[in-house]
KENUFI-36416 format. One line per 2 residues: number of its first residue (from 1); their letters; for each residue x, y, z of C-alpha. Coordinates in nm, 2 decimals. Each point is the difference from the previous one (the first is absolute). Example, Ala and Ser with C-alpha at 12.3 -4.5 7.8 and 13.67 -1.06 7.14 Angstrom:
KENUFI-36416
1) AS) 1.23,-0.45,0.78; 0.14,0.34,-0.07
This chain:
KENUFI-36416
1) XX) 1.93,-3.82,-3.52; -0.06,0.26,-0.26
3) XX) 0.20,0.03,-0.32; 0.08,0.23,-0.28
5) XX) -0.30,-0.02,-0.24; 0.24,0.04,-0.29
7) XX) 0.18,-0.33,0.08; -0.13,-0.32,-0.16
9) XX) -0.21,-0.21,0.23; -0.07,-0.29,-0.24
11) XX) 0.24,-0.28,-0.07; -0.21,-0.28,-0.15
13) XX) 0.31,-0.21,-0.05; 0.17,0.08,0.32
15) XX) 0.16,-0.29,0.19; -0.19,-0.11,0.31
17) XX) 0.14,0.15,0.32; 0.00,-0.17,0.34
19) XX) -0.34,-0.13,0.11; -0.01,0.22,0.30
21) XX) 0.01,0.30,-0.23; -0.27,-0.11,-0.23
23) XX) -0.38,0.04,0.02; -0.26,-0.12,-0.25
25) XX) -0.30,0.22,-0.06; -0.30,-0.08,-0.22
27) XX) -0.20,0.30,-0.13; -0.36,-0.08,-0.12
29) XX) -0.23,0.22,-0.19; -0.34,0.03,-0.16
31) XX) -0.11,0.27,-0.24; -0.30,0.12,-0.19
33) XX) -0.25,-0.22,0.18; -0.29,0.22,-0.12
35) XX) -0.23,-0.14,0.27; 0.05,-0.36,-0.11
37) XX) 0.00,-0.10,0.36; -0.15,-0.34,-0.06
39) XX) 0.07,-0.25,-0.27; -0.33,0.09,-0.17
41) XX) -0.08,0.14,-0.34; -0.30,0.22,0.06
43) XX) -0.05,0.08,-0.37; -0.02,-0.37,-0.08
45) XX) -0.17,-0.07,0.33; 0.22,-0.30,0.08
47) XX) 0.31,-0.08,0.20; 0.34,0.05,-0.16
49) XX) 0.31,-0.20,0.07; 0.22,0.26,-0.17
51) XX) -0.05,0.31,0.22; -0.08,0.14,0.34
53) XX) 0.18,0.10,0.32; -0.16,-0.30,0.17
55) XX) 0.19,-0.23,-0.25; 0.33,0.20,0.03
57) XX) -0.03,-0.02,0.38; 0.07,-0.38,-0.03
59) XX) 0.33,0.09,-0.18; 0.08,0.26,0.27
61) XX) -0.06,-0.26,0.28; 0.22,-0.26,-0.19
63) XX) 0.28,0.26,-0.06; 0.00,0.09,0.37
65) XX) 0.05,-0.36,0.10; 0.31,-0.03,-0.22
67) XX) 0.21,0.27,0.15; 0.03,0.16,0.35
69) XX) 0.00,0.37,-0.11; -0.27,0.15,-0.22
71) XX) -0.16,0.33,-0.08; -0.33,0.05,-0.19
73) XX) -0.10,0.31,-0.19; -0.29,0.11,-0.23
75) XX) 0.08,0.23,-0.29; -0.33,0.18,-0.04
77) XX) -0.33,0.00,-0.21; -0.16,-0.23,0.25
79) XX) -0.33,0.17,0.06; -0.16,0.04,-0.35
81) XX) -0.05,-0.23,-0.30; -0.26,-0.26,0.07
83) XX) -0.38,0.00,0.07; 0.07,-0.05,0.37
85) XX) 0.21,0.32,0.00; -0.28,0.19,-0.18
87) XX) -0.26,-0.14,0.24; 0.19,0.10,0.31
89) XX) 0.06,0.35,-0.13; -0.36,0.05,-0.11
91) XX) -0.17,-0.15,0.31; 0.22,0.20,0.25
93) XX) 0.06,-0.10,0.36; 0.37,-0.05,-0.01
95) XX) 0.15,0.13,0.32; 0.11,-0.09,0.35
97) XX) -0.29,-0.25,0.05; 0.02,-0.15,-0.34
99) XX) 0.35,-0.04,-0.13; 0.06,-0.03,-0.38
101) XX) 0.02,-0.37,-0.07; 0.32,0.04,-0.21
103) XX) 0.17,0.19,0.29; -0.14,-0.25,0.26
105) XX) 0.14,-0.29,-0.21; 0.34,0.17,-0.02
107) XX) -0.01,0.05,0.38; -0.07,-0.37,0.05
109) XX) 0.29,-0.09,-0.23; 0.24,0.22,0.19
111) XX) 0.11,0.24,-0.27; 0.30,0.21,0.11
113) XX) -0.09,0.31,-0.21; -0.17,0.11,-0.32
115) XX) -0.03,0.29,-0.24; -0.29,0.14,-0.20
117) XX) -0.05,0.00,-0.38; -0.19,0.23,-0.22
119) XX) -0.32,-0.21,-0.01; -0.02,0.01,0.38
121) XX) -0.12,0.36,-0.04; -0.28,-0.09,-0.25
123) XX) -0.27,0.02,0.27; 0.12,0.33,0.15
125) XX) 0.22,0.10,0.29; -0.27,-0.06,0.26
127) XX) -0.04,-0.37,-0.09; 0.38,-0.04,-0.02
129) XX) 0.05,0.16,0.34; -0.26,-0.22,0.17
131) XX) 0.14,-0.31,-0.16; 0.37,0.07,0.09
133) XX) -0.10,0.09,0.36; -0.08,-0.37,0.05
135) XX) 0.36,-0.11,-0.08; 0.20,-0.16,0.28
137) XX) 0.31,0.05,-0.22; 0.16,0.34,-0.11
139) XX) -0.08,0.15,-0.34; 0.28,0.19,-0.18
141) XX) -0.05,0.24,-0.28; 0.32,0.20,-0.06
143) XX) -0.11,0.22,-0.29; -0.36,0.06,0.12
145) XX) -0.07,0.35,0.13; -0.35,0.01,0.16
147) XX) -0.15,0.33,0.09; -0.17,-0.16,0.30
149) XX) 0.13,-0.28,0.22; 0.00,-0.36,-0.13
151) XX) 0.12,-0.30,0.19; 0.32,-0.02,-0.21
153) XX) 0.37,0.07,0.06; 0.26,0.14,-0.24
155) XX) 0.24,-0.27,0.10; 0.03,-0.29,0.25
157) XX) 0.27,-0.15,0.21; -0.09,-0.35,0.10
159) XX) 0.21,-0.15,0.28; 0.00,-0.38,0.01
161) XX) 0.19,-0.27,0.18; 0.09,-0.28,-0.23
163) XX) 0.21,-0.31,0.05; 0.33,-0.04,-0.17
165) XX) 0.14,-0.33,-0.13; 0.12,-0.08,0.35
167) XX) -0.35,0.04,0.14; 0.09,0.31,0.19
169) XX) -0.23,0.31,0.00; 0.13,0.30,-0.20
171) XX) -0.16,0.34,-0.03; -0.08,0.12,-0.35
173) XX) -0.14,0.34,-0.10; -0.19,0.00,-0.33
175) XX) -0.08,0.33,-0.16; -0.32,0.00,-0.21
177) XX) -0.10,0.25,-0.27; -0.33,0.00,-0.19
179) XX) -0.09,0.16,-0.33; -0.30,0.04,-0.23
181) XX) -0.01,0.15,-0.35; 0.01,0.38,-0.01
183) XX) -0.27,-0.02,-0.26; -0.25,-0.10,0.26
185) XX) -0.15,0.35,0.03; -0.03,0.01,-0.38
187) XX) -0.20,-0.32,-0.01; -0.21,0.12,0.29
189) XX) -0.03,0.38,-0.04; -0.24,0.03,0.29
191) XX) 0.29,-0.08,0.23; 0.20,0.32,-0.10
193) XX) -0.14,0.21,0.29; 0.08,-0.28,0.25
195) XX) 0.34,-0.15,-0.10; 0.31,0.05,-0.20
197) XX) 0.23,-0.28,-0.13; 0.36,0.09,-0.04
199) XX) 0.27,-0.14,-0.23; 0.10,-0.36,0.10
201) XX) 0.37,0.04,-0.04; 0.02,0.34,0.18
203) XX) -0.20,-0.14,0.29; 0.21,-0.32,0.01
205) XX) 0.33,0.20,0.03; -0.13,0.19,0.30
207) XX) -0.15,-0.32,0.16; 0.32,-0.20,-0.05
209) XX) 0.21,0.27,0.16; -0.25,0.03,0.30
211) XX) 0.00,-0.37,0.06; 0.38,-0.04,-0.02
213) XX) 0.03,0.28,0.24; -0.23,-0.19,0.24
215) XX) 0.23,-0.31,-0.03; -0.18,-0.22,-0.25
217) XX) 0.19,-0.31,-0.08; -0.20,-0.07,-0.31
219) XX) -0.23,0.23,-0.20; -0.27,-0.15,-0.23
221) XX) -0.26,0.17,-0.22; -0.36,-0.09,-0.03
223) XX) -0.04,0.14,-0.35; -0.35,0.01,-0.13
225) XX) 0.16,0.08,-0.33; 0.09,-0.21,-0.31
227) XX) 0.34,-0.11,-0.13; 0.10,0.26,-0.25
229) XX) 0.31,0.19,-0.12; 0.32,0.00,0.19
231) XX) 0.06,0.36,-0.11; -0.18,0.23,0.25
233) XX) -0.26,0.24,-0.12; -0.22,0.25,0.20
235) XX) -0.32,-0.14,0.13; 0.04,-0.35,-0.13
237) XX) -0.30,-0.23,0.02; 0.20,-0.32,-0.03
239) XX) 0.31,0.09,0.20; 0.10,-0.33,0.16
241) XX) 0.32,-0.05,-0.20; 0.12,0.36,0.04
243) XX) -0.10,-0.02,0.37; 0.21,-0.32,0.05
245) XX) 0.31,0.19,-0.14; 0.00,0.25,0.29
247) XX) 0.29,-0.04,0.24; -0.10,-0.12,0.34
249) XX) -0.31,-0.20,-0.11; 0.04,-0.37,0.03
251) XX) -0.31,-0.17,-0.15; -0.32,0.08,-0.18
253) XX) -0.35,-0.14,0.00; -0.16,0.12,-0.33
255) XX) -0.37,0.00,-0.11; -0.26,0.20,-0.18
257) XX) 0.04,-0.15,-0.35; -0.13,-0.35,0.10
259) XX) 0.31,-0.18,-0.13; 0.20,-0.29,0.15
261) XX) 0.37,0.06,0.08; 0.23,-0.18,-0.02
263) XX) -0.14,-0.21,-0.29; 0.10,-0.11,-0.34
265) XX) -0.29,0.20,-0.15; 0.10,0.33,0.15
267) XX) 0.17,0.24,-0.24; 0.37,0.08,0.06
269) XX) 0.18,0.32,-0.05; 0.27,0.22,0.15
271) XX) 0.03,-0.09,0.37; -0.27,-0.27,-0.02
273) XX) 0.10,-0.37,0.05; -0.32,-0.19,-0.03
275) XX) 0.17,-0.33,0.06; 0.20,0.08,0.31
277) XX) -0.27,0.24,0.14; 0.20,0.32,0.03
279) XX) -0.06,0.36,-0.08; 0.32,0.21,-0.03
281) XX) 0.18,-0.30,0.16; -0.23,0.01,0.31
283) XX) -0.24,-0.29,0.10; -0.36,0.07,-0.12
285) XX) -0.33,-0.18,-0.05; -0.34,0.09,-0.14
287) XX) -0.25,-0.27,0.11; -0.27,0.03,-0.26
289) XX) -0.35,0.12,0.10; -0.32,-0.12,0.18
291) XX) 0.20,-0.23,0.22; 0.13,-0.20,-0.29
293) XX) 0.35,-0.01,0.14; 0.21,0.04,0.31
295) XX) 0.32,0.19,-0.04; 0.30,-0.15,0.18
297) XX) 0.34,0.16,0.05; 0.24,-0.22,0.20
299) XX) 0.30,0.20,0.13; 0.32,-0.13,0.16
301) XX) 0.12,0.29,0.21; 0.36,0.01,0.12
303) XX) 0.13,0.23,0.27; 0.35,0.14,-0.08
305) XX) 0.06,0.14,0.34; -0.15,0.34,-0.09
307) XX) -0.33,-0.07,-0.18; -0.22,-0.27,-0.14
309) XX) 0.04,-0.05,-0.37; -0.18,-0.22,-0.26
311) XX) 0.24,-0.28,-0.08; -0.24,-0.19,-0.22
313) XX) -0.36,-0.02,-0.10; -0.26,-0.18,-0.20
315) XX) -0.32,0.15,-0.14; -0.32,-0.18,-0.12
317) XX) -0.37,0.05,-0.05; -0.17,-0.32,0.12
319) XX) -0.34,-0.06,-0.17; -0.32,-0.09,0.18
321) XX) -0.11,-0.35,-0.12; -0.31,-0.16,0.15
323) XX) 0.09,0.10,0.35; -0.27,-0.04,0.27
325) XX) -0.16,0.32,0.13; 0.19,0.09,0.32
327) XX) -0.23,0.05,0.30; 0.19,0.31,0.11
329) XX) -0.15,0.17,-0.30; -0.33,-0.17,-0.05
331) XX) -0.11,0.08,0.36; 0.02,0.39,-0.03
333) XX) -0.12,0.00,-0.36; -0.29,-0.25,0.00
335) XX) -0.28,0.24,0.13; 0.08,0.26,-0.27
337) XX) 0.03,-0.28,-0.26; -0.35,-0.13,0.07
339) XX) -0.14,0.35,-0.01; 0.17,0.07,-0.33
341) XX) -0.14,-0.31,-0.16; -0.36,0.08,0.12
343) XX) 0.04,0.36,-0.13; 0.14,-0.08,-0.34
345) XX) -0.24,-0.28,-0.08; -0.29,0.25,-0.01
347) XX) -0.18,-0.01,-0.33; -0.05,0.32,-0.20
349) XX) -0.08,-0.10,-0.35; 0.04,-0.25,-0.28
351) XX) 0.22,-0.04,-0.31; -0.12,-0.20,-0.31
353) XX) 0.36,-0.07,-0.10; 0.32,-0.10,0.17
355) XX) 0.23,0.30,0.09; 0.36,-0.10,-0.03
357) XX) 0.33,0.18,-0.08; 0.16,-0.30,-0.17
359) XX) 0.01,0.18,-0.33; 0.02,0.36,0.11
361) XX) 0.34,0.05,-0.15; -0.12,-0.11,-0.35
363) XX) -0.31,0.22,0.00; -0.28,-0.19,0.16
365) XX) -0.11,0.06,0.37; -0.37,0.03,0.08
367) XX) 0.08,0.08,0.36; 0.22,0.29,-0.10
369) XX) -0.28,0.12,-0.23; -0.24,0.00,0.30
371) XX) 0.24,0.21,0.20; 0.03,0.26,-0.27
373) XX) -0.38,0.01,-0.05; -0.05,0.06,0.37
375) XX) 0.26,0.28,0.00; -0.16,0.18,-0.29
377) XX) -0.35,-0.03,0.16; 0.13,0.16,0.32
379) XX) 0.18,0.29,-0.17; -0.29,0.07,-0.24
381) XX) -0.23,0.04,0.30; 0.25,0.21,0.20
383) XX) 0.06,0.25,-0.29; -0.36,0.04,-0.09
385) XX) -0.09,0.37,0.00; 0.36,0.11,-0.03
387) XX) 0.16,0.16,-0.30; 0.18,-0.33,-0.06
389) XX) -0.32,-0.21,-0.04; 0.01,0.00,-0.38
391) XX) 0.36,-0.11,-0.05; 0.05,-0.37,-0.10
393) XX) 0.09,-0.22,0.30; 0.27,-0.26,-0.04
395) XX) 0.06,-0.25,0.28; 0.35,-0.15,0.08
397) XX) 0.07,-0.31,0.20; 0.27,-0.27,0.02
399) XX) -0.01,-0.37,0.09; 0.15,-0.02,0.35
401) XX) -0.01,-0.38,0.01; 0.16,-0.13,-0.32
403) XX) 0.28,-0.24,0.10; 0.35,0.15,0.00
405) XX) 0.18,-0.03,0.33; -0.32,-0.11,0.17
407) XX) 0.03,-0.33,-0.18; -0.23,-0.21,-0.22
409) XX) -0.29,0.02,0.26; 0.01,0.38,0.02
411) XX) -0.30,0.07,-0.23; -0.35,0.13,0.04
413) XX) -0.25,-0.29,-0.03; -0.36,0.07,0.08
415) XX) -0.23,-0.27,-0.14; -0.33,0.07,-0.16
417) XX) -0.28,0.03,0.26; -0.02,0.19,0.33
419) XX) 0.22,0.30,0.06; 0.12,0.06,0.35
421) XX) 0.21,0.26,0.18; 0.28,-0.26,-0.05
423) XX) -0.05,0.03,-0.38; 0.03,0.38,0.02
425) XX) 0.33,-0.03,0.19; 0.12,-0.25,-0.26
427) XX) -0.09,0.24,-0.28; 0.16,0.30,0.17
429) XX) 0.28,-0.08,0.24; 0.13,0.34,0.12
431) XX) -0.17,0.27,0.22; 0.05,0.28,-0.26
433) XX) -0.23,0.30,-0.03; -0.18,0.08,-0.32
435) XX) 0.12,0.31,-0.18; -0.05,0.17,-0.34
437) XX) 0.23,0.23,-0.19; -0.02,0.19,-0.33
439) XX) 0.23,-0.12,-0.28; 0.04,0.08,-0.37
441) XX) -0.01,-0.27,-0.27; 0.38,0.02,-0.03
443) XX) 0.04,-0.06,0.37; -0.24,-0.29,0.00
445) XX) 0.21,-0.15,-0.28; 0.31,0.04,0.21
447) XX) -0.18,-0.17,0.29; -0.06,-0.30,-0.21
449) XX) 0.36,0.01,-0.13; 0.11,-0.04,0.36
451) XX) -0.23,-0.29,0.05; 0.11,-0.17,-0.32
453) XX) 0.36,-0.02,0.14; -0.12,-0.32,0.17
455) XX) 0.08,-0.18,-0.32; 0.34,-0.10,-0.13
457) XX) 0.10,0.09,-0.35; -0.10,-0.27,-0.24
459) XX) 0.20,-0.08,-0.31; -0.23,-0.05,-0.30
461) XX) 0.01,-0.35,-0.16; 0.14,-0.18,0.31
463) XX) -0.18,-0.26,0.21; -0.07,-0.04,0.37
465) XX) 0.15,0.32,0.12; -0.06,0.10,0.36
467) XX) -0.28,0.26,0.02; 0.02,0.16,0.35
469) XX) 0.28,0.19,0.16; 0.04,-0.16,0.34
471) XX) 0.12,0.33,0.15; -0.33,0.17,-0.08
473) XX) -0.27,-0.05,0.26; -0.35,-0.06,-0.12
475) XX) -0.14,0.26,0.24; 0.16,0.26,-0.24
477) XX) -0.17,-0.14,-0.31; -0.29,0.25,-0.03
479) XX) -0.27,-0.06,-0.26; -0.23,0.29,-0.08
481) XX) -0.36,-0.09,-0.05; -0.17,0.23,-0.26
483) XX) 0.28,-0.03,-0.25; 0.11,-0.25,-0.27
485) XX) 0.37,-0.04,-0.10; 0.26,-0.24,-0.12
487) XX) 0.35,-0.07,0.14; 0.28,-0.05,-0.25
489) XX) 0.24,-0.25,0.16; 0.26,0.04,-0.27
491) XX) 0.09,0.34,0.14; 0.21,0.01,0.32
493) XX) -0.17,0.13,0.32; 0.00,0.37,0.02
495) XX) 0.04,0.00,0.38; 0.20,-0.21,0.25
497) XX) -0.20,-0.17,0.28; 0.11,0.28,0.24
499) XX) -0.14,0.27,-0.23; 0.32,0.12,-0.16
501) XX) -0.02,0.08,-0.37; 0.18,-0.30,-0.16
503) XX) -0.06,0.05,-0.38; -0.10,0.35,-0.07
505) XX) -0.07,-0.07,-0.37; -0.22,-0.31,0.06
507) XX) -0.38,0.01,0.01; -0.19,-0.32,0.05
509) XX) -0.35,0.13,0.03; -0.18,-0.01,-0.34
511) XX) -0.35,0.07,-0.13; -0.11,0.17,0.32
513) XX) -0.37,0.07,-0.02; -0.29,0.13,0.21
515) XX) -0.35,-0.10,-0.11; 0.14,-0.11,-0.34
517) XX) 0.18,0.33,-0.08; 0.38,0.06,0.02
519) XX) 0.10,0.18,0.33; 0.14,0.35,-0.07
521) XX) 0.30,0.12,0.20; -0.19,0.29,0.15
523) XX) -0.32,-0.18,0.06; -0.11,0.04,0.37
525) XX) -0.09,-0.30,0.22; -0.07,-0.08,0.36
527) XX) 0.21,-0.29,0.11; -0.13,-0.19,0.30
529) XX) 0.29,-0.16,0.20; 0.11,-0.06,0.35
531) XX) 0.18,0.20,0.27; 0.33,-0.20,-0.04
533) XX) 0.02,0.13,-0.36; -0.01,0.36,0.12
535) XX) 0.32,-0.04,0.21; 0.32,0.18,-0.09
537) XX) 0.18,-0.33,-0.08; -0.06,-0.31,-0.20
539) XX) -0.06,-0.09,-0.36; -0.27,0.26,-0.07
541) XX) 0.13,0.28,0.22; 0.12,0.22,-0.28
543) XX) -0.34,-0.01,-0.17; -0.21,0.05,0.31
545) XX) 0.21,0.28,0.16; -0.15,0.34,-0.04
547) XX) -0.31,-0.12,-0.19; -0.33,0.15,0.11
549) XX) -0.16,-0.23,0.26; -0.37,0.01,-0.05
551) XX) -0.09,-0.25,0.27; 0.21,-0.11,0.30
553) XX) -0.26,-0.22,0.17; 0.01,-0.13,0.35
555) XX) -0.17,-0.31,-0.13; 0.22,-0.30,-0.04
557) XX) -0.03,-0.18,-0.33; -0.10,-0.33,0.16
559) XX) -0.29,0.17,0.17; -0.11,0.16,-0.33
561) XX) 0.02,-0.35,-0.16; -0.21,-0.15,0.28
563) XX) -0.27,0.27,-0.03; -0.01,-0.04,-0.38
565) XX) -0.05,-0.38,0.02; -0.26,0.04,0.27
567) XX) -0.20,0.24,-0.21; 0.03,-0.20,-0.33
569) XX) -0.05,-0.34,0.18; 0.06,-0.22,-0.30
571) XX) 0.29,0.07,-0.23; 0.16,-0.15,-0.31
573) XX) 0.30,0.22,-0.10; 0.17,-0.04,-0.33
575) XX) 0.34,-0.16,0.03; 0.16,0.22,-0.28
577) XX) 0.19,0.30,0.14; 0.04,0.20,-0.32
579) XX) 0.34,-0.09,-0.13; 0.18,-0.26,-0.21
581) XX) 0.34,-0.07,-0.15; 0.08,0.13,-0.34
583) XX) 0.03,-0.30,-0.24; 0.35,-0.14,-0.05
585) XX) -0.04,-0.28,-0.26; 0.22,-0.31,0.06
587) XX) 0.07,0.10,0.36; -0.10,-0.17,0.33
589) XX) 0.06,0.09,0.36; -0.02,-0.20,0.33
591) XX) -0.23,0.14,0.27; 0.01,-0.14,0.35
593) XX) -0.31,-0.03,0.22; -0.15,-0.22,0.27
595) XX) -0.05,-0.37,-0.08; -0.36,0.06,0.11
597) XX) -0.04,0.21,-0.32; -0.01,-0.33,-0.20
599) XX) -0.37,-0.04,0.10; -0.08,0.35,-0.15
601) XX) 0.16,-0.02,-0.34; -0.34,-0.04,-0.18
603) XX) -0.09,0.35,0.11; 0.29,0.16,-0.18
605) XX) -0.07,0.21,-0.32; 0.36,-0.07,-0.11
607) XX) 0.10,-0.36,-0.05; 0.30,-0.12,0.20
609) XX) 0.19,-0.33,0.03; 0.12,-0.15,0.32
611) XX) 0.38,-0.03,0.01; 0.05,-0.18,0.33
613) XX) 0.10,0.11,0.35; 0.29,0.23,0.07
615) XX) 0.26,-0.06,0.27; -0.19,0.23,0.24
617) XX) -0.33,-0.18,-0.04; -0.16,0.23,-0.24
619) XX) -0.20,-0.13,-0.30; 0.16,0.12,-0.33
621) XX) -0.23,0.10,-0.28; 0.10,0.05,-0.36
623) XX) -0.16,0.31,-0.16; 0.04,0.05,-0.38
625) X) 0.02,0.37,-0.09
């Protein structure tokens, strides 16, 4: 039943063969759940109809009723990313007697296999091991090389008996590979003594060969990796397209970048058919994030007397829409849900003003200012008595929740009044550690140039030009507290969103000042940042690499923020974050934010005009430059 991997296995327009030689198979997938097990928005403290495995489970049950043969997979990043995930990691106790609720829910839903993503390692290898040991389904991680045993396999061969179109049982052997980004150890440097993560494509070639040798009829990849270039490159982070092009691989589940594929909004490119749902001609899906979609690949398999081949297929990502919570998920998750709510409703302080990120990308965000104040407070205390104590301390932070792919509800919104642990999680989403490095004035300027690449180039004298580059995530838009500067939008961005130098002769940062004085190129500073910024990849990697690290704290930024709020008790942070746009007379831009921002326009220093709702539900604001 094996075949030559070099031979084509996909014939999307092939004529239907005899019914006794055909078998229909539905492949279902979730990805990037990020501990959104229930349809509940912990940061808003209310149910959500748009997310959650408990909502996607209703789609899974319905999809299983429609066809006789199904497989269900998860594509990684399930264990971290919500207050429930943080609470479980911090409280401990996950083990044989207390299964992780995400794993328990997947057990109840009958997942066939899963892989791990980079964020599944965020709480350390011990927590990951204890969580995965509770899985009743196999975990595959083909490019993961652990120094000590983990409950994962480099490849899987699932043997299933499915019914063909005549209702007769037929044996099918499905090979499964799983991949996570090779950059995982760069993002989590503490993992380096414990794991290595190899190149995705090299690992895939070896895995495909091994599975074909074992008699796999189909080989699919659970690729916790985004849809990127078709042309292979070493150690690709977003390798799903190049992966699909490998001979012997039949279909791909992609993830990591929180996109929906196929969809009209997904970018095309060589090897990418966002309408048909193919990568390098192979069927593929990327089912969003947080349980927002269920990926579905329907295959019509035809046996040609020697092997099963894909004769036709359809791919789609079905959105969750007001589905009822499925009891298979709510049962295992409800005890942890209640504990999470009790924990995160604890009061720790008070704010005299609302803390929202609705206007973070146009220079006003009191919550972000609070984060930078807390970071500076911690580092100043940590460096007291050292030879660095007299250097000026700058504090960098980015708005993690500022719309983008998360949609028009994905914003920080903490009302004036009591501050709780939920408020702290809303203000700082990720479990990053606090760090401090030494930079020169010239390097600080380049840091800001990279951040300023968030904005599209604006043509002076034109009206209603789009302001934000949709390919630039807001979590890379660092502002630096302690400085003042302007951004000249008439200049093209110096850097591309991935950090490549795009316009070497362009400089957007103007009038950069510290305490009212121009910043000199050689002026020394301490920059407070997070552990993610110190990794060997990403937008700021070239600047952070090799710079003197003055503090590599074990303290997580969110815990520092909690301690700062608890000590100060009552806060009223300024909303201004130190920067503004250089004036461009006769020019206006359109800025998208949440519709909820309409109730906060009176607090803006810069006047704006409402310009209606966009097609994705964002409120458009007109800003005159």
